[in-house]
N, C-alpha and C positions, 0 to 999 in steps of 0.2 A: 625176790627169786633172779626174777627177769635182770637187774641193776648188773649183779652178778655176772650174767651172762654175758653183758653186753661187757663188763669187765674183761671177760675173756676173747670176745668173738671183734671187738675188731682190732685189740694191739696181734690178736692171727692169720687177721685177712690183711694190715698191713706188715707183718713177719713174713710174708707169703711174698711181697717183692723184695726183697730184702734177699730171699736165692735167688731170685730172678735179676739183678742186680747187683750183690755183694758190696751195697753200695754204706759205708760207715751212717753220712745219714738219713737211709732210711731206717741201719739197725739203732737207733736216737732216740727218733721221732717214734720206734714201737717201744721202744722202752718213757721215754718222757708221757706214750701219751696211755699207759699200763699204770705207770708209776701218778701221772696226774688225775686221773681218775680215781683213781688208790683211795688216797687222800683226802680227795672230794666225800668219799663217801664212810670218811675213817671221821673227817673233819663232819657228817651235817650229820651223825647218825642219832640213834637213839641212842639213852640212855639204860636202854634197855636189850642193847647189843652189845654183848657182853660176856660174861661169868662179873664180872668183878667189879666195869663200868659204874654201878652206884655207888659203891666199898669208895670207885675213886671220889667224884664228885664227893660225897661226905669228908673226905680228904681236903679236898678243898676249900671246903666252902668253912672247914675248920681250922687250916695255917694261914687261910687270907685274913684269918680276923684276928689272928695270935699276932703282939707287939714283935715289934725288934730284938727289942729288949729279951722276949720271954721263951725265944723262940726256941735255942737251944736248950730252956732246962725244961722243955714240956716233958711231959712222962712217951709221948707216943713212943711206938714200936713199930715206927719205921726210918727205912732209910737216913741220916740226916741232907744226902744228895739230894734224895729225892721232897726233903721235905723244902731247903734251896728252892729245889727247880719251882715248886708249889707255891711258893713264899713270893715269889720276884715275876713271878706270871701273876699271881692271885695282886703283886700293886698294881699289873697297871689295870687292871679289870676282875669286875664277879660273875662275870659270865662261864661256865661251866665249858657250854660249849666252843671259846675264844682257846680255853685253854684245853676241851679234846682238839682243836687246831694247827695250835699254834706244836704241844706233843705227837700230833702229827707228819705234818712235815720231817721233825726232829728226827724222829721214825725212819721217813721213807724216802730220804734224800742219801745218806749214806748207801743205804743198801742199791738206790736206784745209781748212783754212781759207783757203788762195786762193779753190775750190773752191765749199766754200761760200757765201764771198764775192763773187764774182764772176762765179759762174756761173747765165745763166739758165734750161741745159737739162740738169738731170740726168744723167739715161738719156743725153743724147749729148756730155756729157763725160764721163764714164764708158766711156759706147763709145769713143770719142777714146782718152783714156786708155792704154787696153787694148790696144791698137792705133799708141801713142806709143809710141817703141824709150829713152823714159822711167822707162814697166815696165818692163821688159826690162831694165834698170840697176838697180835698186833689187834684185834678185836679185843682184847680181853686185857690184855697183860704186860699192862704200859708201865712197870719198872722192867722188865724185861725186856722187852725189844726196845727199851730206853735202853739198858747198857747191852745188846746187840750193837744198839746205832756208836755206840758210844767206842767198839768194839773193833766197828769197821775200824770207822775214823786214827782207831790207835794203830793199827792192821796198814794201812797205808801210808800212818807216821814210820811206822820200823820199819815197812819195804827202803824206805825211798833214804830213811836214818837221818829225817830233818822234822825233830820236830816242830817243826815254827812250818809247813809246808804243804800246807792236805793240796795242792793240787798242782 
């Protein structure tokens, strides 16, 4: 439980400096520390943290062993994009912790970019994020969290009306 307090306290203290300076650099540091620590927490968590993680581990272990030629004929009842995602990562590693780390980064980075670019109040943004169901969902709903992150990327493409330049 201490880890979750640290997740809130350190960015909270740094964001107080933001209120004194109103510096974009302080805002960026606040979000960077929060989301970096969150990524580490998500990457190093036990398989027992989150209701569905053990199921995702079974998916990963099963999908990575299926030959590419048989991948699309498989009768698994999950999204083909998620199957491909598992297969691609499973081609490089058989370690589920590495899979969780990569997945966590793909989930966290677009949220970090969104908050860094769109937020005017880092402490309030972090407090709202932690108290919303999305925060809890990223600990167990990997497919849903990936979909939200892809939606954030799509939002930026649509906002810029440029479908090839995210930054």
